N, C-alpha and C positions, 0 to 999 in steps of 0.2 A: 503493499499500500502506499502511496505516497498521500502528500500533502495537495491540495487541490488543482486541477488544471485551472489557468488563468482565469478561463470563462467563469467560473463558480466561485474563485477565491474572495471570500469576503473586504480582504485587503484593498483589492481591486472592484469588488461590485459596489461598496459602499466606504473608500476611503477618508470619508468626513465623520466615522464610527466607528471603525475598526483602523487599529494600528497594529503592527511587527514590533514586540516590545525586546523580543531574542530568537533567534534562531540557529539550532546547529545541524547533523545528520540525523540527529534521533528526537528533536522535539522543534516547535514552533509556536512559541507564545503571544497571544494576541490579548491587547486589549480592547474592549468596548464601552464606549459612552454613548450617551444619547440621552434626550431630555423627552418629556413627556408628548407624544402625537408623533415622534419619530418615526418613520417606517425603514426597512432595509429591503433591498431587490432580493430577487432569490439567488440563495447562495448555498455554498456546502459545507461541511466541516466534517473530518475523519472524525474516528473515535477519539475522545476530548475529556480531558478532565475541566469542568467549568465551577471559579469561585465566584461567588457574589461578592462586591467589595460595599454594595448600597443594597438596600431592598430593592426586589424588580416585580413586577407585573406586565407581563408579555401574553400576547397574540401571537402564536404560531402558527402559519398555514402552510400545508403541501397537497399538491396531488388532490383539492376537494378536500382534506381533513384540516379540522383546525383544534389547537388546543390553547388553554388558557395557563398561563403558570404563575404563580406567586412565590415567591422566594423571600426569607430574611435577610438581611447582610451578615455574612461570615459563613453561608452555607458552601459545601463542595459537594458536586454531583457528578458523577458520569454521564458523558453523552455520547451514544452510539452514534455512529457515521449516520448524517443525514443531511438532507436538503431542504430549506424552507425560506419563508419568509418571515420577517418579524416587526412587530410593533410594538410600540410601548404605550400601555392601555393605562398607565399608573397615572399619579400626580407627583411624583418625583424623579427625578434624573436618574438613570441607569448608569453602573459601573462595574464591568464584571470582567475577569481575567479568564480566556482561554487556553489552557493546556493541551495542544493538538500533538499527536503521537504520530510517530513515522516508523519504519523498520527498525527492528533492532540490526545492531551491527552484524557482518557474517561471521565474524570468527571473535574470539577471544571470551573471557571469562570477567565476572565482577573483580575480582582480585589476581589480575594476570600481571603486577609487577609493573606495569607500563602506566598505567592510568594513573594520575596524582589523586591524593587521600584531598577528600572536601572539594568545597565548590571550585568549578573552573571557570 
C-alpha cells in the first residue's frame, strides 16, 4: 500500500485545510484544521490513526452513505482506509492529526543494531 495517488490526496485536494507536517518511508502525518461550515472535496485516506486536538463534529459522505461523527478533544481512533468528503457541522473549529501508514520496510528488525535509539 502506498499513500494516496495525487488525485485523491487530501493535502492536494484541500491544501487550505490539510498540511503535511512529517513524512518518511513508513508514515505521513497530516494536520487538518477547519472552521464550522467548511467542507472538503472527495479525498482518500490510507489506514490511519486519527488524533483529535479539539472536539469535532463532522458529516462524512461516500458513495451514497452518510455518517455523523462527534469526538471530544484528545481522542485517538483507528481509521480504516477510505474515500470520503467531509463537512464541519459543529460550532467550533476542528483540529485533527492523521498518522497515515505506509508499507513496512522490506528487511530488518526493530532492534537490528543499525537504527538509532529514540526519536529520529
